[in-house]
C-alpha positions as CSV (number, residue, x, y, z in Angstrom):
1,M,13.4,-176.6,17.4
2,R,13.8,-180.1,18.8
3,T,12.5,-182.8,16.5
4,R,12.9,-185.8,18.7
5,S,13.7,-185.8,22.4
6,H,15.8,-188.3,24.3
7,T,12.6,-189.7,25.8
8,T,11.1,-190.4,22.4
9,E,14.3,-192.1,21.3
10,I,14.3,-194.3,24.4
11,A,10.6,-195.2,23.9
12,T,11.2,-196.1,20.3
13,A,14.2,-198.2,21.1
14,L,12.3,-200.0,23.9
15,R,9.4,-200.7,21.5
16,V,11.8,-202.2,18.9
17,A,13.6,-204.3,21.6
18,L,10.3,-205.7,23.0
19,D,9.2,-206.5,19.4
20,V,12.4,-208.4,18.8
21,L,12.1,-210.3,22.1
22,F,8.4,-211.3,21.7
23,T,8.9,-212.1,18.0
24,N,11.6,-214.7,18.8
25,A,9.6,-215.9,21.8
26,A,6.6,-216.6,19.4
27,F,8.9,-218.5,17.0
28,C,10.2,-220.7,19.8
29,A,6.7,-221.3,21.2
30,A,5.4,-222.3,17.7
31,Y,8.3,-224.7,17.2
32,W,7.7,-226.3,20.6
33,L,4.0,-226.5,20.1
34,R,4.4,-228.2,16.8
35,F,7.2,-230.7,17.5
36,H,7.4,-231.2,21.3
37,S,3.9,-230.7,22.8
38,V,0.7,-232.8,23.2
39,L,-0.4,-231.5,19.8
40,T,2.5,-233.5,18.2
41,S,0.6,-236.8,19.0
42,L,-2.6,-235.3,17.6
43,I,-1.0,-234.0,14.4
44,P,1.8,-236.5,13.7
45,V,5.0,-235.3,12.1
46,S,5.4,-237.3,8.9
47,K,8.9,-236.1,7.7
48,G,10.8,-236.2,11.0
49,I,11.3,-233.6,13.6
50,P,13.8,-231.0,12.4
51,G,16.5,-229.7,14.8
52,F,15.9,-226.5,16.6
53,G,19.1,-225.1,15.3
54,S,17.8,-225.2,11.7
55,Y,14.9,-223.0,12.7
56,M,17.2,-220.7,14.8
57,K,19.2,-219.9,11.7
58,A,16.1,-218.4,10.1
59,F,15.1,-216.3,13.2
60,P,17.3,-213.3,12.5
61,V,16.1,-213.0,8.9
62,A,12.5,-213.4,10.0
63,T,12.9,-210.9,12.8
64,L,14.3,-208.3,10.4
65,V,11.4,-208.9,8.0
66,F,8.8,-208.3,10.7
67,I,10.6,-205.3,12.2
68,Y,10.8,-203.7,8.7
69,M,7.0,-204.4,8.2
70,F,6.2,-202.9,11.5
71,K,8.3,-199.8,10.7
72,F,6.6,-199.6,7.3
73,F,3.1,-199.5,8.8
74,G,4.0,-196.9,11.4
75,S,4.4,-199.0,14.5
76,Y,7.4,-197.0,15.7
77,A,6.0,-193.6,15.2
78,R,5.3,-191.4,18.2
79,R,2.1,-192.5,19.9
80,W,-0.8,-189.9,20.0
81,R,-3.1,-192.4,21.7
82,Y,-2.8,-195.6,23.7
83,E,-5.6,-198.0,22.7
84,A,-5.5,-201.8,22.6
85,M,-7.5,-202.0,19.4
86,H,-5.1,-199.6,17.7
87,E,-2.2,-201.8,18.6
88,F,-4.0,-204.9,17.5
89,F,-4.6,-203.5,14.0
90,L,-1.0,-202.3,13.8
91,V,0.3,-205.8,14.8
92,T,-2.1,-207.5,12.4
93,K,-1.1,-205.5,9.4
94,G,2.6,-205.9,10.1
95,M,2.2,-209.6,10.8
96,A,0.2,-210.3,7.7
97,A,2.7,-208.6,5.5
98,G,5.6,-210.3,7.3
99,M,4.1,-213.7,6.9
100,I,3.6,-213.2,3.2
101,A,7.2,-212.1,2.8
102,L,8.5,-215.1,4.9
103,M,6.4,-217.6,2.8
104,A,7.8,-216.0,-0.4
105,L,11.3,-216.2,1.0
106,T,11.0,-219.9,2.0
107,F,9.6,-220.7,-1.5
108,L,12.4,-218.9,-3.3
109,L,15.2,-220.3,-1.3
110,P,16.9,-223.1,-3.3
111,S,17.6,-225.2,-0.1
112,T,13.9,-225.7,0.5
113,H,13.5,-227.5,-2.9
114,S,16.3,-230.0,-2.5
115,E,16.1,-233.4,-0.8
116,T,18.7,-232.5,1.8
117,G,17.6,-228.9,2.4
118,V,15.7,-227.6,5.3
119,K,11.9,-227.9,5.1
120,Y,9.9,-225.5,7.1
121,S,6.6,-226.8,8.4
122,R,3.4,-225.1,7.1
123,I,1.6,-226.2,10.2
124,T,4.2,-224.4,12.3
125,F,3.5,-221.3,10.2
126,A,-0.2,-221.7,10.9
127,M,0.4,-222.1,14.7
128,L,2.7,-219.1,14.6
129,I,-0.1,-216.7,13.6
130,P,-2.3,-216.7,16.8
131,I,0.8,-217.0,19.0
132,F,2.5,-214.1,17.3
133,E,-0.6,-212.0,17.5
134,F,-1.0,-212.7,21.3
135,F,2.7,-212.2,22.1
136,L,3.2,-209.0,20.1
137,V,0.0,-207.3,21.3
138,T,0.9,-208.2,24.9
139,G,4.4,-206.7,24.3
140,R,2.9,-203.5,22.8
141,L,0.6,-203.0,25.7
142,A,3.5,-203.4,28.1
143,A,5.5,-200.9,26.0
144,N,2.7,-198.4,26.1
145,R,2.5,-198.5,29.9
146,I,6.3,-198.1,30.1
147,E,6.3,-195.3,27.5
148,Q,3.5,-193.4,29.3
149,R,5.5,-193.5,32.6
150,L,8.7,-192.4,30.7
151,F,6.8,-189.3,29.3
152,H,5.3,-188.6,32.7
153,A,8.7,-188.6,34.3
154,S,10.5,-186.8,31.5
155,R,11.4,-183.1,32.0
156,E,12.0,-182.4,28.4
157,R,9.1,-180.3,27.1
158,R,8.6,-178.2,23.9
159,R,7.6,-174.7,24.9
160,I,4.4,-173.8,23.1
161,V,2.8,-170.5,22.5
162,I,-0.8,-170.6,21.3
163,I,-2.1,-167.7,19.2
164,G,-5.8,-167.3,19.9
165,T,-8.0,-167.5,23.0
166,G,-11.2,-169.0,21.7
167,E,-12.8,-172.4,22.1
168,I,-10.4,-174.0,19.6
169,A,-7.5,-172.8,21.7
170,A,-9.1,-174.1,24.8
171,R,-9.6,-177.6,23.2
172,V,-6.0,-177.7,22.0
173,A,-4.7,-176.7,25.4
174,R,-6.8,-179.4,27.1
175,H,-5.6,-182.0,24.8
176,I,-1.9,-181.0,25.4
177,G,-2.5,-181.1,29.1
178,R,-3.9,-184.6,29.2
179,T,-1.5,-186.1,26.6
180,P,2.0,-186.2,28.2
181,N,3.6,-188.1,25.2
182,L,3.3,-184.9,23.2
183,E,6.1,-183.5,25.4
184,C,4.6,-180.0,25.3
185,E,4.4,-177.2,27.8
186,I,2.1,-174.3,27.1
187,V,4.0,-171.0,27.9
188,G,0.9,-168.8,27.3
189,F,-1.6,-167.4,24.8
190,L,-1.7,-164.4,22.5
191,T,-5.0,-162.6,21.8
192,C,-6.3,-161.9,18.3
193,P,-8.2,-158.8,17.3
194,G,-12.0,-159.4,17.0
195,E,-11.8,-162.9,18.5
196,R,-14.3,-164.0,21.1
197,G,-12.3,-165.4,24.0
198,S,-13.2,-168.6,25.7
199,S,-14.5,-168.6,29.3
200,S,-12.4,-171.6,30.2
201,R,-9.8,-171.2,32.9
202,I,-7.3,-173.1,30.9
203,I,-6.6,-170.0,28.8
204,S,-3.9,-168.7,31.1
205,P,-1.5,-167.0,31.2
206,V,-2.3,-164.4,28.4
207,L,1.1,-163.0,27.4
208,G,-0.3,-160.2,25.3
209,A,-1.7,-159.4,21.9
210,V,-0.6,-161.0,18.6
211,E,1.1,-157.7,17.7
212,E,3.7,-158.6,20.5
213,F,4.5,-161.9,18.9
214,H,8.2,-161.1,18.0
215,A,9.0,-160.0,21.5
216,V,7.2,-163.0,23.1
217,V,9.1,-165.5,20.9
218,E,12.5,-164.1,21.9
219,R,11.6,-163.6,25.6
220,E,10.0,-167.0,26.3
221,N,12.5,-169.1,24.3
222,V,9.6,-170.7,22.3
223,D,10.0,-174.0,20.4
224,E,6.7,-174.1,18.6
225,V,3.8,-171.8,17.7
226,M,0.2,-172.9,17.3
227,L,-2.2,-170.7,15.5
228,T,-5.8,-171.6,16.4
229,N,-7.6,-168.6,14.9
230,P,-8.2,-169.4,11.1
231,R,-9.7,-166.0,10.5
232,L,-6.5,-164.1,11.4
233,D,-5.4,-161.7,8.6
234,H,-3.3,-163.5,6.0
235,N,-0.6,-160.8,6.0
236,R,-0.3,-161.2,9.8
237,V,-0.1,-165.0,9.3
238,M,2.7,-164.7,6.8
239,D,4.6,-162.4,9.1
240,I,4.3,-165.0,11.9
241,I,5.5,-167.8,9.6
242,I,8.5,-165.8,8.4
243,A,9.4,-164.9,12.0
244,C,9.2,-168.6,13.0
245,E,11.5,-169.6,10.1
246,K,14.1,-167.0,11.1
247,N,14.0,-168.2,14.8
248,L,13.9,-171.9,13.9
249,V,10.6,-172.2,15.7
250,G,8.0,-174.8,14.6
251,F,4.7,-173.5,13.2
252,R,1.3,-175.3,13.1
253,H,-2.1,-173.8,12.4
254,V,-5.8,-174.8,12.4
255,P,-7.0,-174.4,8.7
256,D,-10.3,-173.0,7.7
257,M,-12.9,-175.2,5.9
258,F,-11.9,-173.9,2.4
259,E,-8.3,-174.8,3.0
260,I,-9.2,-178.3,4.2
261,M,-11.3,-178.9,1.1
262,T,-8.8,-177.5,-1.4
263,K,-6.1,-179.8,0.0
264,R,-7.8,-182.7,-1.7
265,V,-8.3,-181.3,-5.2
266,D,-6.7,-181.8,-8.6
267,V,-6.3,-178.8,-10.9
268,V,-6.1,-179.4,-14.7
269,S,-6.1,-176.9,-17.6
270,F,-8.4,-177.2,-20.6
271,D,-7.2,-174.6,-23.2
272,G,-6.2,-172.3,-20.4
273,V,-9.4,-172.9,-18.4
274,P,-8.6,-174.3,-14.9
275,L,-10.8,-177.1,-13.8
276,V,-10.8,-178.1,-10.1
277,G,-11.7,-181.7,-9.1
278,V,-11.6,-183.8,-6.0
279,H,-8.7,-186.2,-5.6
280,R,-9.4,-189.9,-6.3
281,V,-10.2,-191.9,-3.3
282,P,-7.6,-194.4,-2.2
283,L,-9.6,-197.5,-3.3
284,N,-9.6,-196.2,-6.9
285,Y,-6.0,-197.4,-7.2
286,P,-5.6,-201.2,-8.0
287,W,-2.7,-201.7,-5.5
288,N,-4.8,-200.3,-2.7
289,R,-7.8,-202.5,-3.6
290,F,-5.5,-205.5,-3.6
291,R,-4.0,-204.6,-0.2
292,K,-7.4,-204.1,1.3
293,R,-8.7,-207.4,-0.1
294,L,-5.6,-209.2,1.1
295,F,-6.0,-207.7,4.5
296,D,-9.7,-208.6,4.6
297,I,-9.0,-212.2,3.8
298,L,-6.0,-212.6,6.2
299,G,-7.8,-210.7,9.0
300,S,-10.9,-212.9,8.7
301,A,-8.8,-216.0,8.6
302,I,-6.9,-215.0,11.7
303,G,-10.2,-214.0,13.4
304,L,-11.7,-217.4,12.7
305,V,-8.6,-219.2,14.0
306,C,-8.6,-217.1,17.2
307,S,-12.3,-217.4,17.8
308,S,-12.7,-221.1,16.9
309,P,-12.7,-222.2,20.6
310,A,-15.6,-219.8,21.4
311,I,-17.5,-220.9,18.2
312,A,-17.1,-224.6,19.2
313,L,-18.4,-223.9,22.7
314,A,-21.4,-222.0,21.3
315,A,-22.1,-224.9,18.9
316,I,-22.1,-227.4,21.7
317,A,-24.4,-225.2,23.7
318,V,-26.8,-224.9,20.8
319,K,-26.8,-228.6,20.2
320,L,-27.5,-229.4,23.8
321,D,-30.3,-226.8,24.0
322,S,-32.2,-227.5,20.8
323,R,-32.7,-230.0,18.0
324,G,-31.6,-229.6,14.4
325,P,-28.4,-228.3,12.8
326,V,-26.0,-226.0,14.7
327,F,-25.5,-223.7,11.7
328,Y,-27.8,-222.7,8.8
329,A,-27.1,-221.4,5.3
330,Q,-29.1,-218.5,3.9
331,E,-29.1,-216.8,0.5
332,R,-28.8,-213.1,0.7
333,C,-28.6,-210.2,-1.8
334,G,-25.3,-208.3,-1.9
335,E,-23.8,-205.4,-3.9
336,D,-25.2,-204.9,-7.5
337,G,-27.9,-207.5,-6.8
338,R,-25.5,-210.4,-6.7
339,C,-26.6,-213.2,-4.4
340,F,-24.3,-215.1,-2.0
341,H,-24.7,-217.7,0.7
342,S,-24.0,-216.8,4.3
343,W,-23.6,-219.1,7.3
344,G,-24.9,-218.3,10.8
345,R,-25.6,-220.0,14.1
346,A,-29.0,-221.5,14.2
347,P,-31.3,-220.0,16.9
348,S,-32.0,-222.0,20.0
349,A,-35.4,-223.4,20.9
350,R,-35.8,-220.6,23.5
351,T,-35.2,-217.8,21.1
352,S,-37.0,-219.3,18.1
């Protein structure tokens, strides 16, 4: 069974290369915007303009930090969907973690605390956030388009046999057909005893019954088997799994509801009596709560920075249209009855 095709390797290498390119482009743009653009006169540099070479020395380390964070958050895994919002969240998570790591590194470096050492501008870091987000998301969308074309043009396909001819099998087949990056080719279907077959035309060709599984695997040079009938006899399922292991064929199956539920349980023994409980949810763990809170704060801060021009235009429009303040404060009741103050845009005269 092939685990990663040449097309997948090329697509991953392309994605990493574009991330490196756009990461360094964002660093250069932030440096220029802070020290050599019109904004320099608006926000004067008090401690002198550092040389570009001093910043370039930090680029390789910063690039490696961001690439590692993107890898950690799954940015270089095989894509099962191509959505701009999905890429935005992947970039935001990796960028937030990378920025925290870079700030920690600049704080820990001895040279940043000496009089003659290199001082990295905090304003440059702040400017880097929206530039980095824009550049990286643009690069990811470009990589997605190129990756889709690569998978469309690729001739490497995993040969799939689907066991079952019901509606679940039809849904799986339709998904494989419209998702080229899965790199799958359906060889055919095997019928199961007592199963109600689907009326969809996509269930074709039918290679025989599940009893002929061994012969079909050898004859069709199968790479992977997908079992879509969760009610198939367990002895038969074990026979199929053992046959797949002997022939180095991948095996996937659609579980029944009981199996799905029992995947998320803890089993403990009280004096020989087994007690089954549901797994703790992720936010029960302090580290996960800390990461979520940190992401909420950084995400909202980045959102405010990116949307500040639109908010300013809306404030001007409200001020021109009606009297009174642009924003209003309101006390609201939150979780556990705790009150907090929220800020919102004041309604215009036409809507009030």
